[in-house]
ZAGU-446425 format. One line per field, with one value per residue (C-alpha): x, y, z; residue number from 1. Coordinates in nm, 2 decimals, decimal comma, always signed. Example, Ala and Ser with C-alpha at 12.3 -4.5 7.8 and 13.67 -1.06 7.14 Angstrom:
% residues 2
east: (+1,23;+1,37)
north: (-0,45;-0,11)
up: (+0,78;+0,71)
resi: (1;2)
END
This chain:
% residues 458
east: (-1,44;-1,25;-1,54;-1,19;-1,19;-1,59;-1,58;-1,31;-1,45;-1,78;-1,61;-1,48;-1,85;-2,05;-2,35;-2,53;-2,30;-2,43;-2,79;-2,67;-2,57;-2,90;-3,11;-2,87;-2,97;-3,33;-3,47;-3,24;-3,34;-3,05;-2,84;-3,04;-3,05;-2,65;-2,61;-2,87;-2,72;-2,31;-2,44;-2,62;-2,39;-2,03;-1,90;-1,82;-1,80;-1,94;-2,17;-2,31;-2,41;-2,56;-2,76;-2,90;-2,95;-3,06;-3,29;-3,41;-3,15;-2,86;-2,52;-2,42;-2,06;-2,06;-2,40;-2,28;-1,91;-2,13;-2,34;-2,07;-1,90;-2,19;-2,26;-1,82;-1,92;-2,19;-1,93;-1,68;-1,89;-1,98;-1,67;-1,53;-1,83;-1,73;-1,41;-1,61;-1,79;-1,51;-1,28;-1,46;-1,21;-1,28;-1,62;-1,63;-1,38;-1,59;-1,90;-1,74;-1,63;-1,97;-2,10;-1,88;-1,95;-2,30;-2,30;-2,43;-2,34;-2,57;-2,44;-2,08;-2,07;-2,15;-1,90;-1,68;-1,75;-1,60;-1,31;-1,18;-1,34;-1,10;-0,76;-0,86;-0,73;-0,36;-0,30;-0,59;-0,73;-0,58;-0,36;-0,43;-0,78;-0,79;-0,53;-0,68;-1,03;-0,87;-0,74;-1,09;-1,17;-0,92;-1,03;-1,36;-1,30;-1,07;-1,42;-1,67;-1,44;-1,36;-1,06;-1,00;-0,80;-0,42;-0,50;-0,65;-0,34;-0,10;-0,32;-0,32;+0,07;+0,13;-0,13;+0,10;+0,42;+0,26;+0,15;+0,50;+0,71;+0,53;+0,53;+0,89;+1,01;+0,82;+0,95;+1,33;+1,21;+1,09;+1,39;+1,68;+1,48;+1,43;+1,79;+1,92;+1,69;+1,76;+2,10;+2,01;+2,19;+2,00;+1,96;+1,63;+1,59;+1,65;+1,66;+1,95;+1,79;+1,44;+1,63;+1,74;+1,45;+1,34;+0,95;+0,91;+0,71;+0,52;+0,12;+0,00;+0,11;+0,39;+0,33;+0,38;+0,65;+0,84;+0,80;+0,96;+1,24;+1,33;+1,27;+1,49;+1,79;+1,72;+1,80;+2,12;+2,24;+2,10;+2,35;+2,18;+1,89;+1,79;+1,61;+1,40;+1,30;+1,23;+1,02;+0,83;+0,73;+0,62;+0,42;+0,26;+0,19;+0,04;-0,11;-0,50;-0,41;-0,24;-0,48;-0,52;-0,38;-0,09;-0,02;-0,05;+0,21;+0,45;+0,40;+0,46;+0,80;+0,89;+0,80;+1,08;+1,37;+1,28;+1,34;+1,62;+1,80;+1,70;+1,85;+2,20;+2,22;+1,99;+1,79;+1,69;+1,46;+1,25;+1,12;+1,07;+0,92;+0,66;+0,58;+0,49;+0,26;+0,07;+0,08;-0,10;-0,36;-0,37;-0,46;-0,66;-0,49;-0,36;-0,67;-0,63;-0,93;-1,14;-1,12;-0,91;-0,56;-0,35;-0,23;+0,13;+0,08;-0,13;+0,17;+0,49;+0,29;+0,23;+0,64;+0,78;+0,53;+0,59;+0,96;+0,96;+0,76;+0,46;+0,28;-0,07;-0,10;-0,04;-0,30;-0,53;-0,44;-0,47;-0,85;-0,93;-0,79;-0,80;-1,20;-1,04;-0,85;-1,01;-1,20;-1,08;-0,72;-0,86;-0,82;-0,45;-0,34;-0,50;-0,39;-0,05;+0,00;-0,13;+0,11;+0,37;+0,23;+0,23;+0,63;+0,74;+0,55;+0,76;+0,41;+0,54;+0,31;+0,01;+0,22;+0,31;-0,07;-0,17;+0,06;+0,02;-0,36;-0,34;-0,34;-0,20;-0,34;-0,07;+0,26;+0,44;+0,27;+0,33;+0,71;+0,72;+0,55;+0,74;+1,03;+0,89;+0,86;+1,19;+1,30;+1,09;+1,22;+1,56;+1,50;+1,34;+1,65;+1,41;+1,68;+1,48;+1,19;+1,43;+1,61;+1,31;+1,11;+1,41;+1,37;+1,04;+1,09;+1,33;+1,17;+0,87;+1,08;+1,23;+0,88;+0,77;+0,75;+0,56;+0,83;+1,15;+1,51;+1,59;+1,36;+1,38;+1,78;+1,70;+1,48;+1,75;+1,99;+1,83;+1,76;+2,11;+2,27;+2,02;+2,12;+2,46;+2,44;+2,20;+2,50;+2,78;+2,59;+2,84;+3,14;+3,29;+3,53;+3,23;+3,07;+3,29;+3,30;+3,01;+2,97;+3,20;+3,08;+2,70;+2,83;+2,74;+2,54;+2,27;+2,12;+1,97;+1,63;+1,62;+1,97;+1,94;+1,80;+2,08;+2,33;+2,17;+2,14;+2,47;+2,58;+2,31;+2,56;+2,93)
north: (+2,87;+2,73;+2,56;+2,33;+2,19;+2,08;+1,94;+1,73;+1,59;+1,59;+1,34;+1,12;+1,02;+0,71;+0,68;+0,58;+0,90;+1,16;+0,96;+1,07;+1,44;+1,49;+1,41;+1,56;+1,94;+1,85;+2,13;+2,39;+2,46;+2,66;+2,36;+2,12;+2,29;+2,35;+1,95;+1,87;+2,07;+1,94;+1,61;+1,65;+1,94;+2,04;+2,32;+2,60;+2,91;+3,11;+3,28;+3,05;+2,81;+3,12;+3,18;+2,84;+2,79;+3,15;+3,19;+3,56;+3,70;+3,93;+3,74;+3,76;+3,62;+3,59;+3,46;+3,18;+3,14;+3,07;+2,81;+2,63;+2,64;+2,50;+2,22;+2,17;+2,06;+1,81;+1,65;+1,60;+1,49;+1,25;+1,10;+1,15;+0,89;+0,68;+0,61;+0,55;+0,29;+0,10;+0,08;-0,09;-0,01;+0,40;+0,31;+0,11;+0,40;+0,72;+0,49;+0,37;+0,76;+0,86;+0,61;+0,71;+1,09;+1,03;+0,75;+0,48;+0,19;-0,08;+0,08;+0,13;-0,25;-0,39;-0,19;-0,32;-0,62;-0,54;-0,42;-0,72;-0,97;-0,75;-0,73;-1,14;-1,20;-1,23;-0,89;-0,65;-0,45;-0,13;-0,09;+0,26;+0,29;-0,02;+0,11;+0,47;+0,26;+0,09;+0,38;+0,53;+0,22;+0,26;+0,66;+0,52;+0,27;+0,54;+0,79;+0,55;+0,40;+0,04;-0,18;-0,41;-0,21;-0,36;-0,57;-0,32;-0,04;-0,37;-0,46;-0,04;-0,04;-0,39;-0,22;+0,07;-0,10;-0,28;-0,03;+0,20;-0,09;-0,21;+0,14;+0,21;-0,11;+0,00;+0,30;+0,23;-0,02;+0,24;+0,47;+0,17;+0,20;+0,53;+0,61;+0,37;+0,56;+0,93;+0,93;+1,10;+1,09;+1,00;+0,86;+0,79;+0,80;+0,45;+0,26;+0,05;+0,00;-0,09;-0,34;-0,54;-0,52;-0,89;-0,91;-1,29;-1,16;-0,92;-0,98;-0,81;-0,81;-1,10;-1,24;-0,83;-0,78;-1,09;-1,00;-0,67;-0,75;-1,02;-0,74;-0,50;-0,78;-0,86;-0,52;-0,50;-0,84;-0,85;-1,17;-1,38;-1,55;-1,67;-1,41;-1,38;-1,76;-1,74;-1,41;-1,59;-1,88;-1,67;-1,49;-1,79;-1,97;-1,63;-1,51;-1,53;-1,37;-1,02;-0,76;-0,78;-0,38;-0,50;-0,83;-0,62;-0,42;-0,75;-0,90;-0,59;-0,56;-0,90;-0,83;-0,53;-0,75;-1,02;-0,76;-0,62;-0,97;-0,98;-0,67;-0,77;-1,07;-1,35;-1,53;-1,76;-1,52;-1,50;-1,85;-1,69;-1,39;-1,62;-1,80;-1,48;-1,38;-1,69;-1,65;-1,31;-1,51;-1,82;-1,57;-1,34;-1,05;-0,95;-0,72;-0,35;-0,25;-0,09;-0,46;-0,36;-0,48;-0,27;-0,26;-0,27;-0,55;-0,81;-0,67;-0,78;-1,09;-1,20;-1,13;-1,33;-1,61;-1,61;-1,57;-1,93;-2,07;-2,10;-2,05;-2,21;-2,04;-1,74;-1,79;-1,84;-1,58;-1,32;-1,42;-1,45;-1,16;-0,91;-0,88;-0,72;-0,45;-0,11;-0,01;+0,29;+0,07;-0,23;-0,28;-0,18;-0,39;-0,72;-0,63;-0,55;-0,90;-1,10;-0,98;-1,10;-1,43;-1,46;-1,35;-1,56;-1,85;-1,83;-1,74;-1,44;-1,38;-1,36;-1,16;-0,93;-0,92;-0,78;-0,52;-0,38;-0,38;-0,24;+0,17;+0,19;+0,51;+0,46;+0,57;+0,30;+0,05;+0,20;+0,20;-0,17;-0,29;-0,09;-0,30;-0,64;-0,55;-0,49;-0,82;-1,00;-0,78;-0,86;-1,29;-1,33;-1,16;-0,89;-0,65;-0,41;-0,39;-0,38;-0,06;+0,09;+0,01;+0,14;+0,48;+0,57;+0,42;+0,66;+0,98;+0,85;+0,83;+1,15;+1,31;+1,19;+1,50;+1,30;+1,00;+1,05;+1,11;+0,77;+0,59;+0,79;+0,67;+0,34;+0,31;+0,46;+0,31;-0,05;+0,08;+0,18;-0,09;-0,35;-0,14;-0,20;-0,57;-0,65;-0,48;-0,71;-1,02;-1,20;-0,97;-1,19;-0,88;-0,63;-0,85;-0,92;-0,49;-0,46;-0,71;-0,54;-0,18;-0,28;-0,54;-0,40;-0,11;-0,03;+0,21;+0,00;-0,14;-0,52;-0,57;-0,92;-1,01;-0,76;-0,97;-1,36;-1,23;-1,20;-1,53;-1,70;-1,58;-1,63)
up: (+0,38;+0,08;-0,16;-0,31;+0,03;+0,10;-0,24;-0,18;+0,08;-0,06;-0,33;-0,11;+0,09;-0,04;-0,14;+0,23;+0,33;+0,10;+0,19;+0,56;+0,46;+0,31;+0,61;+0,85;+0,61;+0,53;+0,78;+0,66;+0,30;+0,18;+0,29;+0,15;-0,18;-0,17;-0,15;-0,42;-0,65;-0,56;-0,56;-0,91;-1,09;-1,15;-0,99;-1,12;-0,94;-0,61;-0,82;-1,03;-0,69;-0,55;-0,85;-0,86;-0,48;-0,39;-0,67;-0,72;-0,49;-0,55;-0,49;-0,11;-0,10;+0,30;+0,32;+0,08;+0,29;+0,59;+0,42;+0,30;+0,62;+0,81;+0,46;+0,57;+0,93;+0,84;+0,55;+0,89;+1,12;+0,87;+0,74;+1,16;+1,18;+0,91;+1,12;+1,45;+1,30;+1,12;+1,48;+1,75;+1,98;+1,90;+1,93;+2,31;+2,43;+2,36;+2,49;+2,79;+2,86;+2,83;+3,02;+3,28;+3,29;+3,29;+3,55;+3,33;+3,53;+3,34;+3,05;+3,10;+3,22;+2,92;+2,72;+2,96;+2,87;+2,52;+2,65;+2,89;+2,54;+2,33;+2,55;+2,63;+2,24;+2,20;+1,99;+2,04;+1,75;+1,85;+2,19;+2,21;+2,31;+2,44;+2,72;+2,70;+2,76;+3,03;+3,21;+3,18;+3,36;+3,63;+3,74;+3,76;+3,96;+4,19;+4,14;+4,29;+4,57;+4,46;+4,64;+4,39;+4,14;+4,13;+3,90;+3,64;+3,72;+3,64;+3,29;+3,16;+3,23;+3,05;+2,77;+2,76;+2,74;+2,44;+2,25;+2,29;+2,20;+1,91;+1,78;+1,85;+1,72;+1,35;+1,36;+1,44;+1,13;+0,90;+1,01;+0,90;+0,59;+0,49;+0,60;+0,31;+0,11;+0,11;+0,31;+0,61;+0,98;+1,31;+1,56;+1,78;+2,10;+2,34;+2,00;+2,19;+2,49;+2,27;+2,08;+2,39;+2,59;+2,70;+2,54;+2,68;+2,96;+2,76;+2,77;+2,48;+2,12;+2,18;+1,79;+1,68;+1,89;+1,80;+1,46;+1,45;+1,64;+1,38;+1,14;+1,25;+1,34;+0,94;+0,90;+1,12;+1,01;+0,64;+0,51;+0,77;+0,62;+0,94;+1,07;+0,75;+0,80;+1,14;+1,09;+0,79;+0,97;+1,31;+1,06;+0,95;+1,23;+1,43;+1,18;+1,25;+1,60;+1,46;+1,34;+0,98;+0,91;+1,13;+0,94;+0,53;+0,67;+0,80;+0,48;+0,26;+0,48;+0,42;+0,06;+0,02;+0,19;-0,02;-0,29;-0,19;-0,14;-0,57;-0,60;-0,49;-0,68;-0,44;-0,72;-0,49;-0,30;-0,59;-0,48;-0,13;-0,26;-0,41;-0,13;+0,05;-0,23;-0,19;+0,16;+0,16;-0,05;+0,17;+0,46;+0,24;+0,33;-0,03;-0,11;+0,07;+0,28;+0,03;-0,11;-0,40;-0,54;-0,57;-0,98;-0,86;-0,63;-0,96;-1,19;-0,94;-0,80;-1,23;-1,26;-0,97;-1,01;-1,40;-1,29;-1,11;-1,42;-1,24;-1,52;-1,47;-1,14;-1,32;-1,56;-1,28;-1,10;-1,36;-1,43;-1,05;-0,95;-1,25;-1,06;-0,79;-0,95;-0,94;-1,22;-1,39;-1,39;-1,45;-1,86;-1,89;-1,58;-1,71;-2,09;-1,98;-1,72;-2,01;-2,27;-2,00;-1,95;-2,30;-2,33;-2,10;-2,25;-2,52;-2,73;-2,90;-3,14;-2,95;-2,72;-2,99;-3,12;-2,77;-2,74;-3,10;-3,04;-2,71;-2,65;-2,25;-2,10;-1,81;-1,87;-1,68;-1,86;-2,23;-2,11;-1,99;-2,30;-2,55;-2,34;-2,43;-2,78;-2,78;-2,61;-2,85;-3,20;-3,03;-2,91;-3,29;-3,45;-3,67;-3,67;-3,92;-3,65;-3,35;-3,49;-3,59;-3,27;-3,08;-3,24;-3,18;-2,84;-2,72;-2,87;-2,62;-2,36;-2,36;-2,45;-2,06;-1,81;-1,55;-1,51;-1,29;-1,43;-1,29;-1,45;-1,79;-1,73;-1,73;-2,04;-2,23;-2,12;-2,23;-2,55;-2,64;-2,49;-2,70;-2,99;-2,97;-2,88;-3,22;-3,40;-3,24;-3,24;-3,44;-3,30;-3,01;-2,90;-2,91;-2,69;-2,47;-2,44;-2,37;-2,11;-1,90;-1,97;-1,82;-1,56;-1,20;-1,34;-1,16;-1,42;-1,71;-1,72;-1,80;-1,70;-1,62;-1,94;-2,14;-1,98;-2,10;-2,41;-2,38;-2,25;-2,53;-2,82;-2,64)
resi: (1;2;3;4;5;6;7;8;9;10;11;12;13;14;15;16;17;18;19;20;21;22;23;24;25;26;27;28;29;30;31;32;33;34;35;36;37;38;39;40;41;42;43;44;45;46;47;48;49;50;51;52;53;54;55;56;57;58;59;60;61;62;63;64;65;66;67;68;69;70;71;72;73;74;75;76;77;78;79;80;81;82;83;84;85;86;87;88;89;90;91;92;93;94;95;96;97;98;99;100;101;102;103;104;105;106;107;108;109;110;111;112;113;114;115;116;117;118;119;120;121;122;123;124;125;126;127;128;129;130;131;132;133;134;135;136;137;138;139;140;141;142;143;144;145;146;147;148;149;150;151;152;153;154;155;156;157;158;159;160;161;162;163;164;165;166;167;168;169;170;171;172;173;174;175;176;177;178;179;180;181;182;183;184;185;186;187;188;189;190;191;192;193;194;195;196;197;198;199;200;201;202;203;204;205;206;207;208;209;210;211;212;213;214;215;216;217;218;219;220;221;222;223;224;225;226;227;228;229;230;231;232;233;234;235;236;237;238;239;240;241;242;243;244;245;246;247;248;249;250;251;252;253;254;255;256;257;258;259;260;261;262;263;264;265;266;267;268;269;270;271;272;273;274;275;276;277;278;279;280;281;282;283;284;285;286;287;288;289;290;291;292;293;294;295;296;297;298;299;300;301;302;303;304;305;306;307;308;309;310;311;312;313;314;315;316;317;318;319;320;321;322;323;324;325;326;327;328;329;330;331;332;333;334;335;336;337;338;339;340;341;342;343;344;345;346;347;348;349;350;351;352;353;354;355;356;357;358;359;360;361;362;363;364;365;366;367;368;369;370;371;372;373;374;375;376;377;378;379;380;381;382;383;384;385;386;387;388;389;390;391;392;393;394;395;396;397;398;399;400;401;402;403;404;405;406;407;408;409;410;411;412;413;414;415;416;417;418;419;420;421;422;423;424;425;426;427;428;429;430;431;432;433;434;435;436;437;438;439;440;441;442;443;444;445;446;447;448;449;450;451;452;453;454;455;456;457;458)
END
C-alpha cells in the first residue's frame, strides 16, 4: 500500500469526515491507533509509524502494509459517500436501484416521486443519472408486467437525447477552444449533424442546448456580436432554471469570449466583460463550489472594473469579497488589488507606500506589483528611480524558474521598451521608431500602457 496515497486522501477529509473515520475504525484497535497518529502527527516513515502504533513489537512490513490498505479503503468509502450525499440525482439513482432489487415497493415509489419531481424541471440537475434512474424504472415496469410503458419509454429516450446532445455540444466548443491554443487537427464525429439538430422539440435542458449552440456560433462567426448578445440575454432570462454547476461554466465561456474580443482590439467589450462579472454576482454564481472566490477572478474583476472607471464599485467589491478568498492567499490578493485601485485613481503616493511595504509571496503578484512601480516611476518622470528599478526588475525576472518563457519574455520586453522610451521622451524621431517596432507585438506586457505613453508625448 502506497502510504503517500493514503496521506494525500486523508488530508482531503474535513472535520466531520475524520470523525466518521474514527468511528469506522473504533473496533479495529490497530487501525484506530494509526488514524489517531496520522491525524495528530506528521508522517515521516513506516518504521516510526509502526513503532508508535504497535508498541513493543518487531517491525513487520507486511502487517503495516495490510493495515494501511484497510485504512485506505475506509477513507475511499468516506470520500465516495461525500459525493453520494452532494448529488441528489446519484443518491436517488442508487436508492431506486436498491429498492427495485429488493422489491421494496413503497420505498421505491418514494424515490420514483423524487425522480419525477427532478425531471419535471426545465433542466434536470444531473441528466445522466436522471436517465439511468428512468432506465431502472422502465426495467421495473417491465418486470412487474405493467402496461403503461409507452410514456416512460419516451421519457427515457428524451433524457438520453438531452444528455448526449448537451455533452456533445460542450465537447465541440472545448475542441474549438483547445485547437486554437494547441494547433492540432481533429474533426469530431457527427460535428456538423449535431450542430444542425433542431432543439425546439427537446423536452429537457432546452435552455442549455440553446446556449451551447450559440457558443458554437460565437466561435464559428467570431466577428458577429449578435450571437454573444443572444447568449448573454438567454443566461439572464433562464439562469434560475439552469443548474449552478452548468451556469458557472457558461459564464466562464462568455468571459473568455469577451477577453478574446478585447485582445483583438475590441475595447468596447471591456464594458461587456464588466457586465458579465456583475451578472455573476447578481445571480450568486461568482463563488466556486467551496464558497471561495478564486484569487485570479478577484484580480480580473477588479482590473476590468477599474478600466471601466467603476471606482466606487471596486472599493466596495474589494472589501466585501476579500472575505471569500482562500485564507492563505487573501493578504496577497487584497493588498495587490488595493494597490491597483490606488494606481488607477491616481493616488500614487498611497500606491507606492503599499507596494514598498508589502512583501508579496506569490511570484505573479510580485511581478505585477513591480510592473505597477515601473509605470508610476515613468508617469511621474522619476527617471533615476525608474532606471534603478528596471535593473532590479530585470534581475528578478531572470531569477524566476517557475514562470513560463512567455511570461518572462513579456516582462523583459516591458522593461526594455520602457527604458528605451524614457530615453526618448524628448526625441520625436526615436519615439516614432519605438512605436513602429512595438506595433502589433503580442509579447510585451502592458503594451496598451506603453502605446498610451508614446501618444502622450506626441
